[in-house]
C-alpha positions in Angstrom: 91.1 -82.3 -76.9 94.0 -79.7 -78.1 94.5 -76.1 -76.9 93.7 -73.9 -79.8 95.4 -70.9 -78.0 95.4 -67.6 -75.8 91.4 -66.0 -76.1 91.8 -63.0 -73.3 92.6 -61.5 -70.2 90.0 -60.1 -67.8 90.7 -56.9 -65.5 88.0 -55.5 -63.5 88.3 -51.9 -63.6 86.9 -49.2 -61.9 87.2 -45.8 -64.1 86.4 -47.2 -67.5 87.3 -44.5 -69.5 90.3 -44.4 -68.0 91.2 -47.6 -68.0 90.6 -47.3 -71.8 92.9 -44.7 -72.3 95.6 -46.3 -70.5 95.4 -49.5 -72.6 94.9 -47.6 -75.8 97.8 -44.5 -74.9 100.3 -47.4 -74.2 100.1 -50.5 -76.2 97.9 -49.4 -79.5 94.6 -51.2 -78.5 91.2 -50.1 -80.0 87.9 -51.0 -78.8 86.1 -53.9 -80.6 82.9 -54.5 -78.3 81.5 -51.9 -75.5 78.2 -53.5 -74.3 76.6 -54.2 -71.2 76.5 -57.1 -69.3 73.4 -58.3 -66.8 70.7 -60.7 -66.7 70.6 -64.4 -65.4 73.5 -65.8 -66.9 76.2 -63.5 -66.2 74.6 -63.7 -62.6 75.2 -67.4 -63.1 78.5 -67.1 -64.4 79.9 -64.6 -61.5 77.7 -65.6 -58.6 76.6 -62.2 -57.9 72.7 -61.5 -57.4 71.9 -58.9 -59.3 75.2 -58.5 -61.1 75.4 -55.9 -63.9 78.9 -54.6 -66.0 80.0 -52.5 -69.0 82.2 -54.9 -70.7 85.0 -53.3 -73.0 86.5 -55.8 -75.1 90.4 -53.9 -76.6 92.2 -55.6 -78.9 95.5 -55.5 -80.8 95.2 -54.3 -84.8 96.3 -57.9 -85.6 93.6 -59.1 -83.1 96.2 -61.4 -81.7 95.9 -59.8 -78.1 92.7 -59.0 -76.1 91.8 -57.8 -72.8 88.4 -58.1 -71.3 87.9 -54.9 -69.2 84.8 -55.4 -67.2 83.5 -52.3 -64.8 80.9 -53.6 -62.3 78.3 -51.3 -61.4 77.5 -51.8 -58.1 80.0 -54.4 -57.0 83.0 -52.8 -55.0 86.3 -53.2 -56.1 89.1 -55.7 -55.0 92.1 -55.0 -53.9 95.3 -55.6 -56.3 97.0 -59.1 -55.0 100.5 -58.6 -53.3 102.9 -60.4 -56.0 104.1 -63.1 -54.4 100.1 -64.3 -53.4 99.4 -67.3 -55.4 97.2 -66.9 -58.5 97.4 -64.7 -61.6 99.0 -61.6 -60.7 100.2 -59.8 -63.7 99.1 -59.7 -66.9 102.6 -59.1 -69.8 102.4 -57.2 -72.6 105.3 -57.8 -75.4 105.7 -54.1 -77.2 108.5 -53.5 -79.8 109.4 -50.2 -78.3 109.6 -50.3 -74.6 111.5 -46.5 -74.4 108.8 -44.9 -76.3 106.1 -47.2 -74.0 108.0 -45.9 -70.6 107.9 -42.7 -72.4 104.2 -42.4 -72.3 103.6 -43.9 -69.5 105.5 -41.1 -67.7 104.0 -38.5 -70.0 100.3 -39.0 -70.2 99.9 -41.0 -66.6 102.4 -39.6 -64.5 104.2 -43.1 -63.8 108.1 -43.4 -64.1 109.4 -46.8 -64.4 113.1 -48.3 -64.8 113.9 -51.3 -67.2 115.7 -53.6 -66.6 117.5 -56.6 -68.7 117.3 -60.0 -67.9 120.5 -62.1 -67.9 121.4 -63.7 -71.1 121.6 -66.9 -69.5 117.7 -66.3 -69.4 116.7 -65.5 -71.9 119.5 -65.9 -75.0 118.7 -62.5 -76.8 117.8 -60.0 -74.5 115.3 -59.3 -72.9 114.2 -55.6 -71.4 111.3 -55.6 -68.9 109.3 -53.2 -66.0 106.5 -53.9 -64.1 103.8 -51.1 -64.2 100.4 -50.5 -62.7 97.1 -49.6 -64.8 95.0 -46.9 -63.3 93.1 -49.6 -60.7 96.5 -51.0 -59.4 96.8 -54.0 -61.7 100.6 -55.5 -62.3 101.3 -55.2 -65.8 104.8 -56.5 -67.3 105.6 -54.6 -70.3 108.6 -56.3 -71.9 110.7 -56.5 -75.1 112.9 -58.9 -76.6 116.2 -58.6 -78.5 115.3 -61.3 -80.8 112.1 -61.4 -82.6 112.0 -65.5 -81.4 112.9 -65.2 -77.9 115.2 -68.9 -76.4 114.6 -69.2 -72.8 117.3 -71.6 -70.8 
């Protein structure tokens, strides 16, 4: 068995249109699929009787990054986990212009965040990053590297 690569990240949202606007405006992702999910197979995969959801898949223009947004019709949204709780805690997205991304975040979504510089003894070539929250509170790391291929130490 061989790992072929990363497929997608799933985020459960409470307002699909708001979440699509957020990820499209900040990261240039476009909708590649928008459809309802329901039926016995979906109940089995979610473990929820009567589960129904709208599924939107967003992708980068080159297809290298895909985010699956799910808005459940009836299930109450889960609260965002605390960053130190074991398990998946954030999605990290690499951008080519962190300052432009953060300007869009502030201008369009009212979130003001200051990036930090990761020490060169951790990432040679440099890395600037910060954590932001999507409209439902999910943590998203937004980062920009100084080199095309960062070297981790």
